C-alpha positions in Angstrom: 1.6 -37.2 -32.6 -0.3 -34.3 -31.3 -3.4 -33.5 -33.6 -2.6 -29.8 -32.9 0.4 -30.4 -34.9 -1.4 -31.3 -37.7 -3.4 -28.1 -38.2 -3.1 -26.1 -41.3 -2.0 -23.2 -39.6 0.6 -24.8 -37.7 2.4 -26.2 -40.7 5.2 -23.6 -41.9 4.7 -22.3 -45.4 7.7 -22.5 -47.9 9.6 -19.3 -48.1 8.4 -18.2 -51.3 8.1 -14.7 -50.2 11.5 -14.1 -49.6 12.5 -15.6 -52.8 10.1 -13.4 -54.6 11.2 -10.2 -52.6 14.9 -11.3 -53.4 13.9 -11.4 -57.3 12.3 -7.9 -57.0 15.3 -6.4 -55.4 17.4 -7.9 -58.2 15.1 -6.3 -60.8 15.3 -2.8 -59.1 19.1 -3.0 -58.7 19.2 -3.9 -62.3 16.6 -0.9 -63.1 14.1 -3.2 -64.5 10.4 -2.8 -64.2 8.8 -4.2 -61.1 5.0 -4.9 -59.8 4.1 -2.7 -57.3 4.3 -4.3 -53.9 2.9 -1.7 -51.3 1.7 1.7 -51.6 5.0 3.4 -51.3 6.7 3.6 -54.9 10.6 3.2 -54.5 12.6 6.3 -55.5 13.6 6.2 -58.9 10.3 4.5 -60.0 6.8 5.7 -61.3 3.6 4.0 -61.9 3.2 2.9 -65.5 0.6 4.8 -67.7 -2.7 2.8 -67.5 -1.3 0.3 -65.1 -1.1 1.5 -61.6 -0.2 -2.0 -60.7 3.1 -1.7 -62.6 6.2 0.3 -61.8 8.7 1.6 -64.5 12.1 3.0 -63.7 13.2 6.6 -64.2 16.4 5.8 -66.2 18.0 8.9 -65.7 17.2 9.0 -62.1 18.6 5.6 -61.4 21.8 6.3 -63.4 22.3 9.4 -61.2 22.7 6.9 -58.4 25.7 5.5 -59.7 27.3 9.0 -60.1 26.1 9.9 -56.5 28.3 6.8 -55.3 31.0 8.6 -57.0 30.3 11.9 -55.7 30.1 10.7 -52.0 34.0 9.9 -52.1 34.3 14.0 -52.2 30.9 15.3 -51.1 28.7 14.8 -47.6 25.5 12.8 -48.0 23.4 15.6 -47.5 25.0 17.5 -50.4 24.6 14.6 -52.7 21.1 14.1 -51.8 20.3 17.9 -52.5 22.1 17.5 -55.8 20.1 14.3 -56.7 16.9 15.9 -55.7 17.4 19.2 -57.6 18.8 17.3 -60.6 16.1 14.7 -60.8 13.2 16.7 -59.4 12.2 13.6 -56.8 13.0 14.6 -53.5 15.1 12.4 -51.5 16.6 12.8 -47.9 20.2 12.2 -47.0 18.7 9.2 -44.7 16.9 8.0 -47.7 19.8 8.2 -50.1 21.8 6.3 -47.4 19.1 3.5 -47.4 19.0 3.2 -50.9 23.0 2.9 -51.4 23.2 0.5 -48.4 20.2 -1.8 -49.3 19.3 -1.3 -53.0 22.4 0.2 -54.7 21.9 0.0 -58.5 24.5 -2.3 -60.3 26.8 -0.8 -62.9 24.9 -2.7 -65.3 22.1 -0.2 -65.1 24.2 1.7 -67.6 23.3 -1.1 -70.3 20.2 -1.0 -72.6 17.2 -2.5 -70.9 16.9 -5.4 -72.9 20.7 -6.3 -72.1 19.5 -6.0 -68.4 16.7 -8.5 -68.9 18.9 -10.8 -70.3 21.4 -10.7 -67.2 18.3 -11.0 -65.0 17.3 -14.2 -66.5 20.7 -15.6 -66.7 
């Protein structure tokens, strides 16, 4: 066996980051607090007071995403994005809304109380 294959940089690392990313996405989809992973804050979240590394959900904004899914049955993506921006005071583009609804659309369980959602997350 070649010594080059035994060098630490050539040894594949376990895929922990993908599991962590999956767990973070699950927490976002359930509308639960998450740790700040990058400079950009996900739509519907804000920094916790006194802790800039923790993001807390804007419950009202996340619940309105559920309504936005329903409105898309009869309205355009652009109309729904403008309604959501006006109603929440948090700007979102039609493309941003499309990506959120495609990649991290909140579960209907977001309507439950936070402690119940935590229980679901840990189940």
